[in-house]
C-alpha positions in Angstrom: 19.4 -4.0 27.0 21.6 -4.9 24.6 21.8 -2.2 22.0 22.2 -3.1 18.2 23.8 -1.0 15.9 24.5 -1.1 11.8 25.2 1.4 9.4 24.7 0.9 5.5 26.5 2.7 3.1 25.3 3.5 -0.2 23.6 6.0 -2.2 20.6 7.4 -0.2 17.4 8.9 -1.3 14.2 9.7 0.5 11.2 12.3 0.5 10.8 14.8 3.0 8.0 16.4 1.9 4.9 16.4 -0.9 6.8 17.9 -4.2 3.0 19.6 -4.8 3.4 21.5 -1.8 6.7 22.4 -1.6 8.3 22.2 -5.4 10.1 19.4 -6.5 13.8 20.4 -5.5 12.9 20.9 -1.7 11.0 17.7 -1.6 13.6 15.0 -1.0 17.3 14.6 0.1 19.9 12.8 -1.7 23.2 11.7 -0.4 25.8 10.3 -3.1 27.5 8.8 -0.9 25.5 8.3 2.1 25.3 6.3 5.5 21.9 4.9 7.0 22.3 4.1 11.0 20.0 2.0 12.1 19.8 1.3 16.1 17.3 -1.3 17.4 15.1 -1.5 14.7 14.9 2.6 14.3 16.6 5.0 12.4 19.3 6.6 14.5 20.8 8.8 11.6 21.5 10.0 8.2 24.2 11.7 6.4 27.1 11.6 4.1 29.5 9.2 4.5 32.5 11.8 5.1 30.6 13.3 8.1 29.2 10.0 9.6 31.7 7.5 9.4 34.4 9.1 11.7 32.0 9.4 14.5 30.9 5.6 14.7 31.6 3.6 17.4 34.1 1.0 17.2 33.1 -2.4 15.8 29.6 -1.3 14.4 29.0 -3.3 11.2 29.0 -1.6 8.0 27.7 -2.8 4.9 28.7 -1.1 1.8 26.4 -0.9 -1.2 28.2 0.9 -4.1 26.0 -0.1 -7.1 23.0 0.7 -5.1 20.5 3.1 -3.5 18.6 3.0 -0.3 15.2 4.3 -0.1 12.3 4.0 2.2 10.6 0.4 1.9 7.6 0.9 -0.2 4.0 1.3 1.1 1.3 -0.2 -0.8 -2.4 1.2 -0.2 -4.8 -1.6 -1.3 -4.2 -5.1 -2.1 -6.1 -8.5 -1.6 -4.0 -11.4 -0.4 -6.5 -14.2 -1.1 -6.1 -12.6 -5.0 -2.8 -14.0 -5.1 -3.4 -17.1 -7.2 -5.7 -15.0 -9.7 -3.7 -12.8 -10.4 -3.4 -11.8 -14.5 -7.0 -13.8 -15.2 -7.9 -12.9 -18.4 -10.6 -10.4 -19.9 -13.4 -9.0 -17.7 -14.5 -5.9 -16.3 -15.1 -5.5 -12.8 -18.3 -6.9 -11.7 -18.0 -9.9 -14.6 -14.2 -10.5 -13.1 -15.3 -10.7 -9.6 -17.9 -13.3 -10.6 -15.9 -15.2 -12.8 -12.7 -15.5 -11.0 -12.4 -13.3 -7.5 -15.3 -15.4 -5.8 -14.5 -18.7 -6.6 -10.9 -18.3 -5.8 -11.9 -16.9 -2.6 -14.1 -19.7 -1.5 -10.8 -21.8 -0.6 -10.0 -19.6 2.2 -12.5 -21.3 4.6 -9.5 -23.4 4.8 -6.9 -21.7 7.0 -4.2 -24.3 6.4 -4.7 -22.9 2.4 -5.1 -19.5 3.7 -1.6 -19.6 5.7 0.0 -21.1 2.7 -1.2 -18.1 0.6 -0.3 -15.7 3.4 3.3 -16.6 3.3 3.4 -16.9 -0.8 1.9 -13.1 -0.3 4.3 -11.8 2.0 7.0 -13.1 0.1 6.2 -11.5 -3.1 5.7 -8.0 -1.1 9.2 -8.4 0.5 10.8 -9.5 -2.8 9.2 -6.0 -4.7 10.5 -4.4 -1.6 7.2 -3.4 -0.1 7.2 -3.6 3.7 3.8 -2.0 4.9 0.3 -2.7 3.2 -3.4 -2.5 3.6 -4.6 -5.6 2.9 -8.1 -7.1 2.4 -8.3 -10.8 3.4 -11.2 -13.0 2.4 -14.9 -13.1 4.4 -13.6 -15.7 6.4 -12.3 -14.8 9.8 -9.4 -17.7 9.5 -8.3 -15.9 6.6 -7.1 -13.0 8.6 -6.0 -14.9 11.7 -3.3 -16.8 9.1 -2.4 -13.5 7.5 -1.7 -11.7 10.8 0.0 -14.9 12.1 2.6 -15.0 9.2 3.1 -10.9 9.3 3.6 -11.1 13.0 6.4 -14.0 12.7 8.5 -11.6 10.6 7.5 -8.6 12.7 6.0 -6.2 9.8 3.9 -3.3 10.0 0.8 -4.3 8.1 -3.0 -3.4 8.4 -5.5 -6.2 7.6 -9.5 -7.3 7.7 -11.9 -9.6 7.4 -14.2 -8.5 4.6 -17.9 -8.0 5.2 -20.3 -9.2 2.6 -24.0 -9.9 3.5 -25.5 -9.9 0.2 -25.1 -9.6 -3.7 -22.5 -12.6 -3.8 -22.3 -16.2 -3.6 -23.9 -17.9 -0.6 -20.5 -19.6 0.2 -19.0 -15.8 0.6 -21.5 -14.4 2.4 -21.8 -13.5 6.1 -24.6 -11.4 8.2 -24.3 -8.2 9.8 -24.3 -9.8 13.3 -21.7 -12.6 12.4 -19.6 -9.9 10.2 -19.5 -7.7 13.4 -18.7 -10.2 16.0 -16.1 -11.9 13.8 -14.2 -8.4 12.8 -15.0 -7.5 16.6 -13.2 -10.3 17.7 -10.2 -10.2 15.3 -9.8 -6.5 16.5 -9.5 -7.2 20.5 -6.9 -9.9 19.6 -4.8 -8.4 16.8 -5.3 -4.6 16.4 -1.9 -3.0 18.1 -0.6 -6.0 18.5 3.0 -5.7 17.8 3.3 -3.8 14.7 -0.1 -5.2 13.3 -3.2 -3.0 12.9 -6.6 -3.6 11.9 -9.3 -2.3 9.1 -13.0 -2.8 9.4 -13.8 -4.3 5.8 -16.6 -3.7 4.0 -16.1 -5.1 0.4 -17.6 -2.4 -1.2 -21.2 -0.7 -1.1 -22.9 -3.4 -3.1 -22.5 -6.3 -1.2 -23.2 -5.0 2.2 -26.8 -4.3 3.1 -27.7 -0.8 5.3 -27.6 -2.8 8.4 -24.1 -4.4 7.8 -22.5 -1.2 6.5 -24.1 0.6 10.0 -22.4 -2.2 12.1 -19.3 -1.4 10.3 -19.4 2.2 11.0 -19.9 1.2 14.9 -17.1 -0.7 14.8 -14.9 2.0 13.1 -15.7 4.4 15.8 -15.6 1.8 18.6 -11.8 1.3 18.6 -9.0 4.0 18.8 -6.5 3.9 15.8 -8.6 1.4 13.7 -8.6 1.6 10.1 -11.7 1.5 7.4 -10.8 -0.3 4.1 -13.1 -0.5 1.2 -13.8 0.5 -2.5 -15.1 3.3 -4.3 -16.4 4.4 -7.7 -14.0 2.1 -9.7 -16.0 1.7 -12.6 -19.3 3.5 -14.0 -21.2 0.4 -14.2 -20.9 -0.1 -10.1 -21.7 3.5 -9.7 -24.9 2.6 -11.6 -25.3 -0.5 -9.6 -24.8 1.6 -6.1 -27.3 4.1 -7.2 -30.1 1.3 -8.0 -29.6 -0.1 -4.2 -29.2 3.2 -2.7 -31.3 5.4 -4.3 -32.0 7.3 -1.0 -28.4 8.7 -1.0 -27.2 11.4 -3.5 -23.8 9.5 -4.7 -21.6 6.5 -3.8 -19.5 8.2 -1.1 -22.6 9.5 0.6 -23.8 5.5 1.3 -20.2 5.3 3.3 -20.6 8.7 5.0 -24.5 8.2 5.8 -23.3 5.0 7.9 -20.1 6.3 9.6 -17.5 5.2 7.3 -15.2 8.1 6.7 -12.8 10.0 8.2 -9.1 9.7 9.3 -7.7 6.3 8.6 -10.8 5.4 6.2 -9.4 4.3 2.7 -11.0 4.1 -0.3 -9.3 2.3 -3.1 -9.5 3.4 -6.7 -11.8 6.6 -6.5 -11.6 6.7 -10.6 -14.8 8.4 -10.6 -15.4 11.2 -8.0 -17.1 14.5 -8.6 -15.6 17.8 -6.9 -18.2 17.6 -4.0 -16.9 13.9 -3.4 -13.3 15.1 -3.6 -13.7 18.0 -1.0 -15.9 15.6 1.5 -13.0 13.3 1.5 -10.5 15.9 2.2 -12.4 17.7 4.6 -13.0 14.3 6.8 -9.2 13.2 6.5 -9.9 10.3 4.3 -7.8 8.5 2.0 -7.6 7.3 -1.5 -5.7 4.7 -3.1 -4.1 5.1 -6.7 -4.2 1.9 -8.4 -2.8 2.3 -12.1 -2.3 -1.3 -13.1 -5.7 -2.4 -11.9 -7.5 0.6 -13.2 -6.1 0.1 -16.8 -6.2 -3.7 -16.6 -10.0 -3.7 -16.0 -10.9 -0.8 -18.3 -12.3 1.2 -15.4 -10.7 4.5 -16.3 -8.2 7.0 -15.5 -7.0 8.1 -12.3 -7.0 12.4 -11.7 -4.1 12.6 -9.3 -4.2 16.2 -9.7 -7.8 16.7 -9.2 -8.2 14.5 -6.0 -4.7 16.6 -4.7 -6.0 19.7 -5.8 -8.6 19.5 -3.0 -6.5 18.2 -0.6 -7.0 14.6 -0.5 -4.5 12.0 0.8 -3.5 9.6 -2.0 -1.6 6.6 -1.6 -0.5 3.9 -4.3 -2.2 0.3 -4.2 -1.2 -2.6 -6.8 -4.9 -4.1 -6.1 -3.4 -7.4 -6.6 -5.0 -9.7 -8.2 -6.9 -7.1 -10.6 -3.5 -5.3 -10.2 -1.1 -7.1 -12.8 2.2 -6.7 -10.5 3.2 -6.3 -6.6 6.2 -4.2 -7.6 5.5 -0.7 -6.8 7.9 0.3 -9.4 5.9 -1.4 -12.1 2.5 0.3 -10.4 4.3 3.5 -11.0 5.5 2.8 -14.3 1.5 2.7 -14.8 0.8 5.7 -13.2 3.0 7.9 -15.5 1.2 6.4 -18.5 -2.4 6.9 -17.0 -0.8 10.8 -16.4 0.2 10.7 -19.8 -3.0 9.6 -21.4 -4.6 12.8 -19.3 -2.0 15.2 -20.7 -0.3 15.5 -17.4 3.2 14.8 -15.7 4.2 12.5 -13.1 7.6 13.5 -11.9 9.6 10.8 -10.6 10.3 12.4 -7.2 6.5 12.5 -6.6 6.3 9.1 -7.9 8.8 8.3 -4.9 6.5 10.2 -2.7 3.5 8.4 -3.5 5.2 4.9 -2.7 6.9 6.1 0.5 6.1 9.1 2.7 2.6 9.9 0.8 1.4 6.5 1.4 2.8 6.6 5.1 0.4 9.9 5.2 -2.5 8.2 3.6 -2.5 5.7 6.2 -1.5 8.2 8.9 1.7 6.4 9.9 4.0 9.3 8.5 5.1 9.5 12.3 6.2 5.7 11.9 7.2 5.2 8.5 7.9 6.8 4.9 11.2 8.3 5.5 14.9 8.5 7.4 13.6 10.7 9.7 15.5 9.8 13.0 13.1 7.9 15.7 11.1 6.3 12.5 11.3 2.7 12.1 13.7 1.3 10.2 11.7 0.0 7.2 14.1 0.2 4.0 14.9 -1.6 0.8 18.5 -1.6 -1.2 18.2 -1.4 -4.9 20.7 -3.0 -7.3 21.5 -0.6 -10.1 23.2 -3.2 -12.1 20.2 -5.8 -11.6 19.7 -6.1 -15.3 21.9 -5.6 -18.4 19.5 -3.0 -19.7 19.3 -1.2 -16.5 23.1 -1.0 -15.9 23.4 0.4 -19.4 20.8 2.8 -19.3 22.2 4.3 -16.0 25.3 4.7 -17.7 23.7 7.5 -19.9 21.8 9.2 -17.2 23.4 12.9 -16.4 20.8 13.5 -13.5 19.3 11.9 -10.6 16.0 12.7 -11.6 17.3 10.9 -14.8 18.3 7.6 -13.0 15.1 7.6 -10.8 13.0 7.6 -13.5 14.7 4.8 -15.7 14.9 3.1 -12.3 10.9 3.4 -12.0 10.2 2.7 -15.9 12.7 -0.5 -16.0 12.8 -1.8 -12.7 10.9 -4.5 -11.0 11.5 -7.8 -8.3 15.2 -8.0 -9.8 16.2 -4.6 -8.6 15.1 -5.5 -5.1 18.7 -6.9 -3.3 17.5 -6.6 0.1 14.3 -5.9 2.2 14.4 -4.7 5.7 11.7 -4.5 8.2 12.4 -3.1 11.7 16.2 -3.0 10.9 16.2 -6.8 10.3 16.5 -8.3 6.4 13.7 -10.2 5.9 14.3 -10.7 2.1 17.7 -11.1 0.2 17.9 -11.7 -3.3 19.5 -14.9 -4.6 22.9 -14.1 -6.0 
């Protein structure tokens, strides 16, 4: 087999551990003039240029980016691809917003050609923003997920997705049945789960839109196949929580609905989790479940303030989600910008190195992919992004004033967006390059 090796020289930064567990200073590695060596789509080596360059074999191409920072590709732990066309829809809270904007938009995804067009736009936006892995909601239509996986497979992306299961409390044109939801999901699992870099998530939309029968079948699917994911929503707004109480009076809480139906455990990811009690946090932690922190969505819909310290204090795995279309940007830099403000409003802090962790290695850990993604450990898949320090005049000027790496990283988070993403790589191949 022919060996393909490339070297990338720039400032390089990656997380090596959770700052909450090891302290900020031990949570990352930084190379002011570093080299990332990629071989056959995986990380071969990482180090200082002065150490690695002399040992490179003759003829290995070296790309030098003197005004850039290389980081691992960003990981989005919760996003809806059918909602791309309704991002920034005005003026509703969660349940009204679903009925006014979301459901009519998702109706169009019964048409596979439409789903394929949007999947192309969606993936292009992710890559333009440096996101190389995402946990993705499809629509209720089987063809929407087929179109998404076909587009992701063509780019050799590490993506997780699933067909929405929804058999009640939604328009007739968007509902399936317990039997059809199970059968369609099973067929998609057997075709796509584990194919290349693709993985499947059993995806009941949220408890109010699935009957107990459908939730039970979803739980059966989740347990039936090794390595499968479960992706749903949890405790996003108080109105939603009250609705769940009315629909499931026999259960002791929102999380208990999912727990009762076997929809909890490793690789179960619950989006939002804004209003969780201590017992729910403890149950999530002891089962190895994860929560996706979606700051732009929670602020946009007025759902509340996510308590990162509370969840992590219980040991819950936490990733970062954009939640497009309730979220207002595909950019994880912008999500971290808003996450900092969410913490500030609670009188708490979000260190820039913790932000880096949430968007990369923390996200990989939440998705049980930290053996494959999230940092530049040798042997991991070479998903990475080149961030341009000179992307805008203001960013250029601000970084000239920075006196530390922490200050530079924080300014990049607060001022950065898709314009900062110079190039995005998946499995060592360039999948996005910004126009000059």
